[in-house]
N, C-alpha and C positions, 0 to 999 in steps of 0.2 A: 344368931341365925343368919344375918347378912354375911358374916364372915364365912360360914360354911358354904352358902350359895355362891359367894364370890370365888372361893377356891374351886368349887365344882365347875363354874363357868370357865375359869382359867385352865383347868385340866381338860375340859371339852375342847376349848380353843386350841390348846397345845396338840391334842390328838388330831384335830382337823388339819392343822398346819403340817404336821408330820406326814399325814396321808397325802395331802395335796402337793407337798414339795419334797416328797421322798426322792433321794438321790439314787439314780440307777447304780447297780453294783459295779458295772464296768467303769463308769465315770468316777466313782469313789476310789476304786483300785488305781485308776490312772492318776488321781490326785496324790495318793500315797506313794506311788512310784516316782512322781515328779518332785515331791518334797519329802525326802526320806525321813527327816527328823520327825515328821508327823506319825510315822508308823512305828517308831521305837517306843511303844507304849503298851501297857497291858491291854487285853481285849476289852475290859470294862471301860477303860478310857476311850478306846477307839469307837465303841458303840455310843458313848456319851458325846464324843466329838462329832460323830456323824449326825446325831439328832440336833445338836446345837447349831451345826452348820445350816441345816434346813431352817431352823427357827430364825437365825440371823438373816438368811436370804429373804425371809418373809418380812423382816423389819426394815430392811434397807433397800434403797433404790440405786441401782448401778447405771452409770452412763459412761460415755467415752468422749474423747476429744482428739483432735489431730488426725482424724481419719481412721482411728483404731476401730475394728469391728469386734463387738463383744459377743462371746459365746458362753454356753453353760459351763464349760470347763474352766474358763477364766474366773467366772463369778464364784464357783465352788472352791477354787484354789485360794482365792483371797479370803472368802468367808471362813474356810477351815482354819487357815493360819490365824485369822483374827480371833477365833474362838479359843485358841490355846491359852492365852493369859488368864481368861476368865473361867476356864474349864471347871475349876474347883473353888472359885470365889463365891462367897455368899451373895446372892442376887444375880449371879451369872451374867446374862446379857443386859441386865439393867444398867450395868456400868457404861454401856454404849448408848443410852437413851437420849443423849444430848444432841444427836444429829441423825439425819436420815440418808443423805446423799453420799455416794462413793463414786469418784470420777477417776477413770483410768486413762492415762496418756500413753502414747507409744513408748516414749523414753523420757529422760529428764526434761524439766521445764525451766526455762529462764524467766525470772520475774524481776521487775525493778524494785529496789528497796531504798529506803532512807533510814539513817540512824544518826544518833548523837554520840560524839566522843566524850571523853572525860571532861573536856573543857566546854562542852555544850555546843560545839560546832556541828552543824548538820552536814552529813555526807550522803551521797547517793551513788548507786551502782547496781549492777545486776547480780542476782544470786541464782545458782543452779540447784534445783530441788529434785530429789528422787521421790519425795513424798512430803505432804504437809497436812497437819491436823489443826484446824482452827475451831474455836468455840462456836458451837451452833452448826458447824459443817459448811460446805461439804468436806470430806476427807479426800485428798488427792494422792494418787499413787502412779509411779512410772511402771508400766507393765514390764519393760525391760529389766528393771530392778527387782520386781516381784519374782521374775524368773531366775535371777541371780541367787535368790534365797533358796533355790532348790538344791544347791550344792550341799552335800552331806558333810558338815564339819565336826561331827561328834567324835570322830576318832583322832582329831588333830587339835593341837594347841596353837592354831594358826589364826592370826587376827583376821586375815582375808576371808576365812570361812565363818567367822562369828558375825554374819551379816544377814539381816532379814528386815526389809523395809516395812512389811506389813505389821510385824510385831512392834517395830519401833513406833510407827504412827499410832497404832491402837493403844500402846502404853502411854503415849502422850494424852490420849482421850481419858485413860484411867487417872492420870495425873490431874487433868482438868476438872474432874468430877466435883471437887470441893470448891471450884471457882477460882483456884489459883494454879498457875503453872510454875511450880517451884521445885520439882523433882521429888515430891513426896505425895503419895496417894492419901486419900481420906482414911485415917486410922482412928479406931474407936477410943483408944485410951491414951492418956498422957505418957505412960511408960513406953508404949509402942512408938509414939511420936518422938520421944527423946532418944530411944534406941536407934530409930531410923536416922535422925539428924546426926547422931554421933558416928555411926558406922559409915553412912554415905558421905558425910562431910569429910571424914578422915581419908576415905578412899579417893574422893574427888580431889582433895588437896594434893595427895601423893601423885595421882595421875596428871593433874595439871602442872605440877612442878617438873615432872619428867618431860612432858610435852614442851614446856617453856625452855627447858635445858636442851632441847633437840635430841633427847635420848630416844631410842626405839622403844615402843610400847606394844604390848600384846593387844590391849584394848584399843579400839579405834581412837585416834587422836581427837576426833570430833567430839568425843565425850568431855573434853576439856573446855568446851564452849561455855559450860555452866552446869549447875546441878540439874537444871531442867532437861539437859541433854544427856548427862551422865546416867540418869535413871533409865531412859529407854535404850541407850546403847548397851548398858550392862544387862538389861532384860533380854535383848537380842541374844547376847552371849549365853545367858542363863538357859534359854530354851534350845538354842541351836548348837552351841559348843560348851556344854556344861562342865566338862572335865577341865577345859582351859580356864574358865572363870573360877572354878573352885581352886585351881592351882595359883592363879594370880591374885585373886581377891577372895579368900575363903570366908571372911566375915560378911562380904557382900552376898556371896552365894547362900550362906546360912540365912541371912535376912530375907532374901527373895524366896527361898524355900519355905520359910514360915509365912510370908505374906501370901504367896500364890497357892500355898497348900499343895505343892508339887516338888518332886525331887528328880529332875530329869536324868541325873547321873545313874540312878538305879536301873534305868532301862536303855541308856545309850550303849551302843555296841563298843 
């Protein structure tokens, strides 16, 4: 009985949110025009994406820094792109329950860092960030880089077009859901986990070797930083430049197709 009433309450709550946070038609069309990879989808997906965008806007709190002025178009653009990876995942937006705040900066942010080298020596310096996802939030994004993700790379096998900072940082959140930042999301079975480790491990090793050898790579060299970066960088390419990823890393493409329950190549122009 409690389960039925609980589901009824959730359905009622969902309807209320969709009514209260309905995205105006012109604003939604503006978002699709600004980030063309969003619109290369079947109508059913676009309707689902629009609803999920409203639901995510209800769950998260947007703020700005550095004098940036937030408007509805900015919030909708970020939320719509953030919904893409979880569009067909079981649990949908529950994957993002670990944080609330999203902070937009005008451009990249310089932050001080400390790290240990292989000998245990502590180093310090500055790091330039286009985005950052940390456990518990907030999630930080450079608005300048969010706008760069609006270029349509689906026709090209071009590394520079396989870029989307929103997808990158929200895939980090997906990775964090099991409490580990290791380049592997929470997977339900041992077979799935072993397949993920094998496919991604081999692809990462190949990519890292090419980067270490100073050979040009289609995938962003930043993916060679570690498995925890290879996953979100590859996910950017999967959603934004699927043809290129399928050509360069067909096994990775198939793995992500099965995990995300999406096949962007089918609808990319």
